[in-house]
C-alpha positions as a Markdown table, in Angstrom:
| # | Residue | x | y | z |
|---|---|---|---|---|
| 1 | Met | 4.4 | -1.5 | -27.1 |
| 2 | Ser | 4.8 | -5.3 | -27.7 |
| 3 | Ser | 1.6 | -7.3 | -27.6 |
| 4 | Glu | 2.5 | -9.1 | -24.3 |
| 5 | Asn | 2.6 | -5.7 | -22.6 |
| 6 | Lys | -0.7 | -4.4 | -23.9 |
| 7 | Ile | -3.8 | -4.4 | -21.9 |
| 8 | Lys | -5.9 | -7.2 | -23.2 |
| 9 | Leu | -9.4 | -6.0 | -23.3 |
| 10 | Phe | -12.4 | -8.1 | -24.4 |
| 11 | Leu | -15.6 | -6.1 | -25.4 |
| 12 | Val | -18.7 | -8.0 | -25.6 |
| 13 | Asp | -22.0 | -6.4 | -27.0 |
| 14 | Asp | -24.6 | -7.6 | -29.4 |
| 15 | Asp | -25.0 | -4.0 | -30.9 |
| 16 | Ala | -22.5 | -4.2 | -33.7 |
| 17 | Val | -22.4 | -0.5 | -34.3 |
| 18 | Phe | -21.8 | 0.2 | -30.5 |
| 19 | Leu | -19.2 | -2.4 | -30.2 |
| 20 | Lys | -17.2 | -1.2 | -33.2 |
| 21 | Ser | -17.4 | 2.5 | -32.0 |
| 22 | Leu | -16.1 | 1.4 | -28.7 |
| 23 | Glu | -13.4 | -0.8 | -30.1 |
| 24 | Ile | -12.3 | 2.2 | -32.3 |
| 25 | Glu | -12.4 | 4.8 | -29.2 |
| 26 | Phe | -10.1 | 2.5 | -27.3 |
| 27 | Leu | -7.7 | 1.9 | -30.0 |
| 28 | Gln | -7.5 | 5.6 | -30.7 |
| 29 | His | -6.9 | 6.5 | -26.8 |
| 30 | Ala | -4.6 | 3.8 | -25.8 |
| 31 | Asp | -2.3 | 0.8 | -26.8 |
| 32 | Phe | -4.8 | -2.0 | -26.3 |
| 33 | Ser | -5.0 | -5.6 | -27.3 |
| 34 | Ile | -8.9 | -5.9 | -28.3 |
| 35 | Glu | -11.1 | -9.0 | -28.8 |
| 36 | Thr | -14.7 | -8.2 | -29.7 |
| 37 | Phe | -17.6 | -10.6 | -29.3 |
| 38 | Ala | -21.3 | -10.6 | -30.1 |
| 39 | Thr | -22.5 | -13.0 | -27.8 |
| 40 | Gly | -21.5 | -14.2 | -24.3 |
| 41 | Glu | -20.9 | -17.7 | -25.7 |
| 42 | Leu | -18.3 | -16.4 | -28.1 |
| 43 | Cys | -16.4 | -14.6 | -25.2 |
| 44 | Met | -16.4 | -17.7 | -23.0 |
| 45 | Glu | -14.8 | -19.8 | -25.7 |
| 46 | Lys | -11.9 | -17.3 | -25.8 |
| 47 | Leu | -11.5 | -16.8 | -21.9 |
| 48 | Phe | -8.1 | -19.0 | -22.2 |
| 49 | His | -6.7 | -15.8 | -23.8 |
| 50 | Asn | -6.7 | -14.3 | -20.3 |
| 51 | Pro | -8.1 | -10.8 | -20.8 |
| 52 | Asp | -7.1 | -8.1 | -18.3 |
| 53 | Val | -10.5 | -6.5 | -18.3 |
| 54 | Ile | -14.0 | -7.4 | -20.1 |
| 55 | Ile | -16.6 | -5.0 | -20.7 |
| 56 | Leu | -19.7 | -6.8 | -21.0 |
| 57 | Asp | -23.2 | -5.9 | -22.2 |
| 58 | Tyr | -26.2 | -6.6 | -19.9 |
| 59 | His | -28.6 | -8.0 | -22.4 |
| 60 | Leu | -26.9 | -9.6 | -25.3 |
| 61 | Asp | -29.9 | -11.1 | -26.8 |
| 62 | Gly | -30.3 | -8.8 | -29.9 |
| 63 | Ile | -28.9 | -11.2 | -32.4 |
| 64 | Asp | -30.0 | -14.5 | -30.8 |
| 65 | Lys | -32.9 | -14.5 | -28.5 |
| 66 | Asn | -31.7 | -17.7 | -27.0 |
| 67 | Ala | -28.1 | -16.4 | -26.3 |
| 68 | Ile | -27.2 | -16.2 | -22.8 |
| 69 | Asn | -27.5 | -12.7 | -21.1 |
| 70 | Gly | -24.9 | -10.3 | -19.6 |
| 71 | Met | -25.5 | -11.5 | -16.1 |
| 72 | Glu | -25.3 | -15.3 | -16.9 |
| 73 | Thr | -22.1 | -14.4 | -18.8 |
| 74 | Leu | -20.8 | -12.6 | -15.9 |
| 75 | Asp | -21.4 | -15.5 | -13.7 |
| 76 | Lys | -19.6 | -18.0 | -15.9 |
| 77 | Ile | -16.4 | -15.6 | -16.2 |
| 78 | Lys | -16.3 | -15.4 | -12.4 |
| 79 | Lys | -16.6 | -19.0 | -12.0 |
| 80 | Phe | -13.8 | -19.4 | -14.8 |
| 81 | Asn | -11.6 | -16.8 | -13.1 |
| 82 | Pro | -13.0 | -14.7 | -10.3 |
| 83 | Asp | -10.1 | -12.2 | -10.6 |
| 84 | Ile | -10.9 | -11.1 | -14.2 |
| 85 | Pro | -12.4 | -7.5 | -13.6 |
| 86 | Val | -16.0 | -7.3 | -15.4 |
| 87 | Val | -17.5 | -3.9 | -16.1 |
| 88 | Met | -21.1 | -4.2 | -17.0 |
| 89 | Leu | -22.6 | -1.9 | -19.7 |
| 90 | Ser | -26.4 | -1.2 | -20.2 |
| 91 | Ser | -28.8 | 1.2 | -21.6 |
| 92 | Gln | -30.7 | 0.8 | -18.5 |
| 93 | Asp | -30.4 | 3.7 | -16.1 |
| 94 | Lys | -31.8 | 1.8 | -13.1 |
| 95 | Ile | -30.1 | 1.4 | -9.8 |
| 96 | Glu | -31.6 | -2.0 | -9.2 |
| 97 | Val | -29.9 | -3.3 | -12.2 |
| 98 | Ala | -26.6 | -1.8 | -11.2 |
| 99 | Ile | -27.0 | -3.2 | -7.7 |
| 100 | Ser | -27.7 | -6.8 | -9.0 |
| 101 | Cys | -24.6 | -6.5 | -11.3 |
| 102 | Met | -22.5 | -5.7 | -8.3 |
| 103 | His | -24.1 | -8.7 | -6.3 |
| 104 | His | -22.9 | -10.9 | -9.2 |
| 105 | Arg | -19.4 | -9.6 | -8.6 |
| 106 | Ala | -19.1 | -7.0 | -11.5 |
| 107 | Tyr | -16.1 | -4.6 | -11.0 |
| 108 | Asp | -18.4 | -1.6 | -12.0 |
| 109 | Tyr | -21.6 | -0.7 | -14.0 |
| 110 | Val | -21.7 | 1.9 | -16.8 |
| 111 | Val | -24.9 | 3.3 | -18.6 |
| 112 | Lys | -24.6 | 3.6 | -22.3 |
| 113 | Ser | -24.4 | 7.3 | -22.9 |
| 114 | Glu | -22.2 | 10.0 | -24.5 |
| 115 | Thr | -20.0 | 9.8 | -21.5 |
| 116 | Ala | -19.7 | 6.0 | -21.4 |
| 117 | Phe | -16.3 | 5.7 | -23.0 |
| 118 | Met | -14.8 | 8.3 | -20.7 |
| 119 | Arg | -16.2 | 6.5 | -17.7 |
| 120 | Leu | -14.8 | 3.2 | -18.9 |
| 121 | Gln | -11.3 | 4.7 | -19.3 |
| 122 | Lys | -11.3 | 6.0 | -15.9 |
| 123 | Ile | -12.4 | 2.5 | -14.6 |
| 124 | Ile | -9.8 | 0.7 | -16.6 |
| 125 | Thr | -7.3 | 3.2 | -15.2 |
| 126 | Ser | -8.4 | 2.6 | -11.5 |
| 127 | Ile | -8.2 | -1.2 | -12.1 |
| 128 | Phe | -4.6 | -1.0 | -13.2 |
| 129 | Gln | -3.5 | 1.6 | -10.5 |
| 130 | Tyr | -5.0 | -0.9 | -8.0 |
| 131 | Lys | -3.2 | -3.9 | -9.6 |
| 132 | Lys | -0.1 | -2.1 | -9.3 |
| 133 | Met | -0.4 | -1.2 | -5.8 |
| 134 | Glu | -1.4 | -4.7 | -5.0 |
| 135 | Lys | 1.9 | -5.9 | -6.7 |
| 136 | Glu | 4.0 | -3.4 | -4.9 |
| 137 | Leu | 2.5 | -4.3 | -1.6 |
| 138 | Asn | 3.1 | -8.1 | -2.3 |
| 139 | Trp | 6.7 | -7.3 | -3.2 |
| 140 | Tyr | 7.1 | -5.3 | 0.1 |
| 141 | Met | 5.5 | -8.1 | 2.2 |
| 142 | Asp | 7.7 | -10.7 | 0.6 |
| 143 | Arg | 10.8 | -9.0 | 1.8 |
| 144 | Met | 9.7 | -8.5 | 5.3 |
Protein backbone atom coordinates (compact mmCIF):
# COMPACT_ATOMS: atom_id res chain seq x y z
CA MET A 1 0.00 0.00 0.00
CA SER A 2 1.39 3.41 -0.86
CA SER A 3 2.15 5.74 2.03
CA GLU A 4 -0.58 8.19 0.99
CA ASN A 5 -3.20 5.41 1.28
CA LYS A 6 -2.09 4.26 4.72
CA ILE A 7 -3.93 5.34 7.83
CA LYS A 8 -1.76 7.96 9.51
CA LEU A 9 -1.68 7.21 13.21
CA PHE A 10 -0.11 9.31 15.97
CA LEU A 11 0.72 7.49 19.22
CA VAL A 12 1.43 9.75 22.20
CA ASP A 13 2.59 8.23 25.49
CA ASP A 14 5.35 9.01 27.98
CA ASP A 15 5.84 5.31 28.80
CA ALA A 16 8.51 4.37 26.22
CA VAL A 17 7.99 0.61 26.63
CA PHE A 18 4.21 0.83 26.24
CA LEU A 19 4.58 3.25 23.31
CA LYS A 20 6.97 0.91 21.47
CA SER A 21 4.81 -2.16 22.12
CA LEU A 22 1.73 -0.33 20.83
CA GLU A 23 3.62 0.74 17.71
CA ILE A 24 4.79 -2.84 17.08
CA GLU A 25 1.25 -4.20 17.56
CA PHE A 26 -0.21 -1.76 15.05
CA LEU A 27 2.54 -2.39 12.50
CA GLN A 28 2.07 -6.17 12.81
CA HIS A 29 -1.71 -6.08 12.38
CA ALA A 30 -2.29 -3.43 9.73
CA ASP A 31 -0.59 -1.18 7.24
CA PHE A 32 -0.33 2.08 9.18
CA SER A 33 1.92 5.08 8.87
CA ILE A 34 2.86 5.71 12.50
CA GLU A 35 4.51 8.61 14.28
CA THR A 36 5.25 8.30 18.00
CA PHE A 37 5.68 11.05 20.56
CA ALA A 38 6.69 11.04 24.24
CA THR A 39 4.99 14.38 25.00
CA GLY A 40 1.94 16.35 23.95
CA GLU A 41 4.20 19.22 22.91
CA LEU A 42 6.03 17.02 20.39
CA CYS A 43 2.72 15.79 19.01
CA MET A 44 1.44 19.36 18.64
CA GLU A 45 4.56 20.31 16.64
CA LYS A 46 3.69 17.66 14.02
CA LEU A 47 -0.07 18.15 13.69
CA PHE A 48 0.52 19.67 10.27
CA HIS A 49 1.23 16.05 9.14
CA ASN A 50 -2.57 15.63 9.37
CA PRO A 51 -2.98 12.37 11.29
CA ASP A 52 -6.14 10.34 10.67
CA VAL A 53 -6.30 9.23 14.31
CA ILE A 54 -4.42 10.13 17.50
CA ILE A 55 -4.09 7.75 20.44
CA LEU A 56 -3.23 9.93 23.41
CA ASP A 57 -2.15 9.06 26.94
CA TYR A 58 -4.09 10.78 29.70
CA HIS A 59 -1.15 11.78 31.95
CA LEU A 60 1.97 12.49 29.85
CA ASP A 61 4.10 13.77 32.74
CA GLY A 62 6.34 10.75 33.34
CA ILE A 63 9.36 12.22 31.54
CA ASP A 64 8.87 15.92 32.21
CA LYS A 65 6.77 16.95 35.23
CA ASN A 66 6.13 20.30 33.50
CA ALA A 67 4.84 18.72 30.27
CA ILE A 68 1.24 19.40 29.32
CA ASN A 69 -1.05 16.53 30.23
CA GLY A 70 -3.26 14.51 27.91
CA MET A 71 -6.36 16.62 28.53
CA GLU A 72 -4.53 19.87 27.69
CA THR A 73 -3.08 18.19 24.60
CA LEU A 74 -6.57 16.99 23.61
CA ASP A 75 -7.94 20.53 23.93
CA LYS A 76 -5.11 21.91 21.78
CA ILE A 77 -5.60 19.22 19.12
CA LYS A 78 -9.32 19.97 18.97
CA LYS A 79 -8.56 23.69 18.67
CA PHE A 80 -6.16 22.94 15.79
CA ASN A 81 -8.60 20.59 14.02
CA PRO A 82 -11.83 19.47 15.71
CA ASP A 83 -12.28 16.66 13.16
CA ILE A 84 -9.23 14.60 14.19
CA PRO A 85 -10.50 11.60 16.20
CA VAL A 86 -8.55 11.35 19.45
CA VAL A 87 -8.74 8.19 21.55
CA MET A 88 -7.65 8.72 25.15
CA LEU A 89 -5.65 5.98 26.80
CA SER A 90 -5.10 5.67 30.55
CA SER A 91 -4.26 3.25 33.30
CA GLN A 92 -7.11 4.81 35.29
CA ASP A 93 -10.26 2.72 35.25
CA LYS A 94 -12.48 5.51 36.59
CA ILE A 95 -15.76 6.50 34.97
CA GLU A 96 -15.22 10.16 35.97
CA VAL A 97 -11.99 10.27 33.95
CA ALA A 98 -13.66 8.71 30.92
CA ILE A 99 -16.60 11.15 31.14
CA SER A 100 -14.24 14.09 31.47
CA CYS A 101 -12.38 12.98 28.33
CA MET A 102 -15.64 12.72 26.43
CA HIS A 103 -16.63 16.23 27.56
CA HIS A 104 -13.34 17.41 26.06
CA ARG A 105 -14.41 15.82 22.75
CA ALA A 106 -12.34 12.62 22.83
CA TYR A 107 -13.68 10.04 20.38
CA ASP A 108 -13.34 7.26 22.96
CA TYR A 109 -11.54 6.22 26.15
CA VAL A 110 -9.55 3.01 26.58
CA VAL A 111 -8.07 1.65 29.81
CA LYS A 112 -4.52 0.28 29.47
CA SER A 113 -4.90 -3.45 29.91
CA GLU A 114 -4.22 -6.70 28.10
CA THR A 115 -7.24 -6.01 25.86
CA ALA A 116 -6.37 -2.35 25.09
CA PHE A 117 -4.86 -3.06 21.69
CA MET A 118 -7.89 -5.07 20.53
CA ARG A 119 -10.20 -2.27 21.68
CA LEU A 120 -8.09 0.33 19.87
CA GLN A 121 -8.21 -1.73 16.67
CA LYS A 122 -12.01 -1.94 16.86
CA ILE A 123 -12.31 1.80 17.53
CA ILE A 124 -10.09 2.69 14.57
CA THR A 125 -12.11 0.35 12.34
CA SER A 126 -15.33 2.01 13.46
CA ILE A 127 -13.88 5.49 12.82
CA PHE A 128 -13.09 4.57 9.22
CA GLN A 129 -16.40 2.80 8.64
CA TYR A 130 -18.14 5.98 9.80
CA LYS A 131 -15.93 8.18 7.59
CA LYS A 132 -16.65 5.93 4.60
CA MET A 133 -20.41 6.11 5.21
CA GLU A 134 -20.16 9.88 5.59
CA LYS A 135 -18.34 10.19 2.24
CA GLU A 136 -20.90 7.97 0.53
CA LEU A 137 -23.75 9.99 1.98
CA ASN A 138 -22.13 13.25 0.87
CA TRP A 139 -21.58 11.81 -2.62
CA TYR A 140 -25.22 10.76 -2.79
CA MET A 141 -26.49 14.12 -1.47
CA ASP A 142 -24.38 16.01 -4.03
CA ARG A 143 -26.12 14.14 -6.84
CA MET A 144 -29.64 14.91 -5.71
